[in-house]
N, C-alpha and C positions, 0 to 999 in steps of 0.2 A: 460099079467095081471097073477096077484099072487092070487088064493083064498085060503085064510086064513083055518086052521082046522075046525073052526067054521061057516063056508060058507060063511064068509065076503071076498070080495075082497080087498087086501093089495097094493094101489097103491104107497106106499113111500118105499117100498121094494127095487126098482131099484137106488133109489137116495141114500140110505144108503150105498148101495155096491159102488157106484161112490166115496163119501166121503170117505171111508174107503181105496180106492185105491189111493187116493190123500194124504191122510195122510201118507201113507207109502212112496209114492213116496219124499215128501217134507223131512221125516227124513233121507231118503238116500242122498238127493241133500244137506243138512245142515251139513251132516257127511264129506261127501267128502271135503266139504270147511273147516272144522275144521282140517281135516287131513293135508289139504294143508297148511294151515295158521301155523299150528304147525310145518310142516316139514321146511318151510321157517324162521321160527325164530330160529330154532336151527342151521340153517346153519352159519357158521363163513364168514365174510365178505372178499372179495376178497383181498388180499394185493395191496397196492398201487405200482407203479412203483418207484423203488427206484432210487433216484438221485445218481450221482457221490461222490465220496468222499469228504466231506467237509473240507475246511481249517481251523485252528486254529486260533484266532485272531492275536497271535505273528507272524505267518506265513503269515497273509493278510499285516502286515506291512513292510515285508522286500521286498526289489528290488536286485534280482541277476542279474549281467551281466558279462559277461566273460572279462577277462582282458585286451584282445585287444580291447573290446567294451568300457571300461573304458578309455583309451588312446585315443581311436578315438574320443569318446564324449568331450575330453577336461574337465573331472571330476576332479577338484582339491580339496585335503583333507588338512584342517589344524586344529591344536589342539584349544579347547575354551580356551580363556585365559582373564586375569583381566588388567584393564589399568584406566588411568585416562579419565573421562567421562564428556563430556560437552554438555547440551542440548541447544536448541534454539527455539526462536519464529520469526516468521516474520509478518511485518507488511506494508501495503502498502504506498506507497509515491510518492512524485513528486519533481522534480528539480526546485528550483526558483534561481533568482540572489540573490546575497548577498547584502540585503538593506542596507547595511553599505557602500557600494561601488557602489551604485545605483544612478542615478541623473535624476529626471524628470525637463527637461529644458524648462522654460516659459520664456515669456517677461513681463518686469515691466511698460512696456507702450504698449499704442496701436498703432498699425502700420502696413504699407504695407510691404510685401516682396521685396526687391530689388535684393539680391543674394541669391544663396544657394550653400555651397561651402562642404557638407557633406552629402554622401548617407548612404542608409540602409547598414548595415554590416561592415561600414567602420573602420578601427584602427585610432583612433584619440589619439593626445598627449595633456599634458595640456596645456590651454589657446589656443588651436587652434581653428582658426575661423570656425565656422559651417554654420551662415549665417549672413544676414545683413539686418534690418529694416529701413525704412524710417518713421519717426514719426513728425508730425506735433505739436503733444503734448509736444515733448522734446524740440524741437525748441523754443515754447513758453515759456517754464518752464526755460530755459535758457536767454531768453530775461527779463523775469520777475525779475530773479537773477540781471542781469547786472544793472537793473533800480533800483532794491533795494540797491544794494551796492552803485551806485552813490548817491541815496537819503541819505543815511546813511553817506557818505562821506562829504556831503554839511551840514548835520545836526551835524556831530561832529565838522567841522570848524565855524558853528555858534553857537556853545555851547562854544566853545573856546574863541570866540570875547566876547561873552556876559559875561564871566568869567571876563575878562580884563576890560571892560567897566564897570562893576560892582562894582570891586576893584577901579577903578577911579572916582567911583561915578557918571558915566554918566548917567547908567541906573539904576532902581531899583531891589528891590529882586525879586519882582513878574516877571518881563522880563526875568531875569535869571533862575527863576525857570522854566519859560515857555519855554524856549529854552532847558533846560535839560529835560524835559518830553518830547520834540517832538524828541530830540538824543534818548532817551531810546525806544520810539515806533520805529523809524525807523530801529533801531539797532534789535528789535525782528522781523521785517517783512523781513529785510535781513538775518536772522538767518534762518528764516522758509523757505526762498526762497532756502538757501544753503541745507536745511534738504531734501527740495522738490525734488533737483537734486540727492541726494544720494538715495532717494527711487526710483529715476527712473533709478538707476543701474550706475550713475557717481562716480566713487571714488575721492578721496581729490586730487590725481595728474591730474585728467582730470579737476577738478574745478578749480586747480592753473592754469592750461594751459588755460581755458577760461577766467579767469580773466586777465592773461597776454597779450593773444591774441585777447581779446575781438570778437573773432569770435564763430559765432552761428553755433552748428553742430548739424544737425537733423537725422543723422545716428547712429544705434543701432547696435553695435558687438554683436553676438551670440557667445560666446566660451565655448569650453570643459571645465569643472572644474577638470578633473583629466584626466590621461590615460584610456582607455579603448575602448570598441566597441559600436557603434552606433546599438543598437537592435530596436530603433522604430523612425520614422520620419514622421511628420504629417503638412507638409506646403510645398507650391509651389510658385514658382515665381509669384509675383503679387497679391498674396491673402492677403486680409486684416486680421490679426491675432488679437485677443483679449488676453488681461492677464489672462483669465481663460483657454486658450488654451495650451495644451503640445505640444510644438514643435518637441522636441528630447527627446530620453532616452538614456543615456551612462552608460554603467555598466562595470566595472571592473570583469570579468569573470574566472580570475586567481584563484577565490575560489568561491564557489556556496554554496546554502544552499540546503538542502533535507528537505523536510516537510512532516512527516507522520503522520498516524492516529492510534492511541492505542485503543483497544477494551478495556472496563470497565473491565473484568475478567483479563486481562493481565497487568493492572497497576502496581500492587506489583510486579509481575516478572520483569517489566522494573526498577523500583528503587533499587531492590536488584541487576541486572546486571549491572546496570551503577553506582553503588555506588562509586566506585573508580574514582578520577577525570581523565579526558583525557583517558578514557577506550577505545579501537578501537571499532566501530562496523561495521560490514559488509554492503556492499551496492552492490546489483546484477542489473544491468542494462539489459533490453531486447535487447537492440542495440548491445550489447558488451556481449554475454552469457559466454566466456570463461575467462572474468576478473572478479575479485573482487576487489570494489574499498574500501577503508576505510576513515573511517570518525569519529567526534567525536560528542557527544551530548552537545549541546550548551544551550538549553532550553526543558524543560519539561512543558508541560500546567498545569495550576492550577485549569482551570474550563472545565467540559465536555460540549461537544454538546449535547444539551438536545433533538435534533432530531435524531442524530446518536449514542448517548452514546459511543461516543470516544472523547479521549484525545489528543490534537497535540503535536508533539515531533520534535525538530529541531536539524538537525545535521549541521555541517561543514564539508565541503570537499575542499582539494586542487584540483584545475584543471589547473594545467599549460599548459596543450596543448588546452584546451577548448573543450576536446571532449563530456563533459558532457553540452547538450544542455538545457537551461531553458523550463519547460513543459514536460521534458522527465519522463515516468513513470519509476518506480524503487521499488523494494522490499529491505526492510530493514531487517536486519538479526541481531538479538540480542542475541549473546551468553553466557550462563550462566558462572558462577566460576565452574571451573573442579573439580568433585568430585573422589578422588583418590580410587583405588583398586575396581572396578566396573566391575563384571562379564558381558561382551558382546559378541555379535555375530556379523559377517558383515549382514546388511540387505538384501544383494544378497543372503545368505544363507536361508533367511526366506521364506517359501513357505506357501501358504493359500489355505485353502479348505472348503467352506461354512464358519462357524463361528470359524473356530481353526487356529492356527498357528502351524507349525512343521518345523523340520530341521533332513536331513539325516546324521544319526551318523552311521559311518564305524564299523561294526561288525568284518569283517575281508576281505581279498582281494576280491573285487567284490560284497560283501554283504553289504547292507545299510539297516538301520532302518528307518523307518518315525516315530519321536519321537516328539509327542505334547509337546509345549513349552507354557510359560506366559511370556509375553514381558513388559517392563516398559517404559521407554522415550526413545525417538529415536532422532538422530541427522542427518538424512540422509546417513550417513555412517556405523555407528553400532547401535544396539539396544539393551538395558539393557535387561537381563535375571533372572526373578524372581524365575523361576523354571523349570526343564524338563531336564536339562544338566549339566554336573559337568566340573569344570576345567580341563583341559588337555584331555578330548574326542576330538575324532577326528570327525569333521563334514566337510560336503562338503559345499565350501564356493563358488566355479563355476560350472556350469552344473547342478545345483540342479533341473532345470526345466524340464530335459532331465530324472532324475529319477521320478520326479512326474507324467511325462506322462506316464511311464512304470508302476508306482504304481497305478494310475487311469485308465490304459487300461483294458477294459472287459476280464475275464478269461473265458476261454473255460470248 
């Protein structure tokens, strides 16, 4: 307890001294903080760890190989040149029989199969017997014809007698006219029966034989209309066949059709590429990958398929050995007219990385630059160069993939 000079006791004095000491301590603490902060701000940042030396962009496009490595890798260099250049389009197609040499053989009269002489895949000659049918309908038609012919003979004789009797005034004109009408009617019936036999497949020679021998023949021979191969057969012995049934299909496969579908966007290309008559078109068949067949465009469709938006094109191909089989899938390749003096590079020389195409240009022995190029049309062998290389520059045509592996290899 502190007693003031006036004799009063001052109880707040110890608290005042405590506050004073706290203020001093706070000022010292904040001063130290400010000093530490100022010291930290003035200090320079520590330098970052330096990486290895950076390669220039030109250096990054170069691939260096020792001469012996170049030889061992099979790297081949050729100069860029100009040549006549042709493009092409490909279209899917299928082999079909030549419908101008195709016969769907049916019967003109209902009958039962008595004999079968031709088998599937068999080569046949013109008029060779394929099968024999037995038809009661044909027998009835022959009988009706013979009867009509006999009635016609009687009617003609009666008319001749009537003409004689009319001249002798034995009969009147009405009777002579009646006999004439009967003869005309019976002649029409005989002619109708004659045409009926022709509709059932009998020719004039066979009909004359029937008239001469008076023998009814109910057997119907089914013969080949021309030389070819039996590509379909749909009958067996003892079977009853109708006139709507297809018994055999005979095709001459020495020439075939190839029917393809051309997309709407390629129609103008097809018209321009096949403007010249009899211009050959290549046909590639999966069954014979090392061969190219030649055909000519025989028909280009006038109407597009509304569902597929494609137009039909038909080619005619010679097939003397019969290697092209109906229903084979093929690829039609239509070549354009050649454009002269086009700067090209082999497609094997072109490499790709993401969205860019490039070739390796030889700078000196063992040093190759990956040069970005812009390409135009391609034809499977060469690619048209729009920019990136000049005529005469030496580029890698073989072994470019090895250089690309070296180019994209991670650097240490």
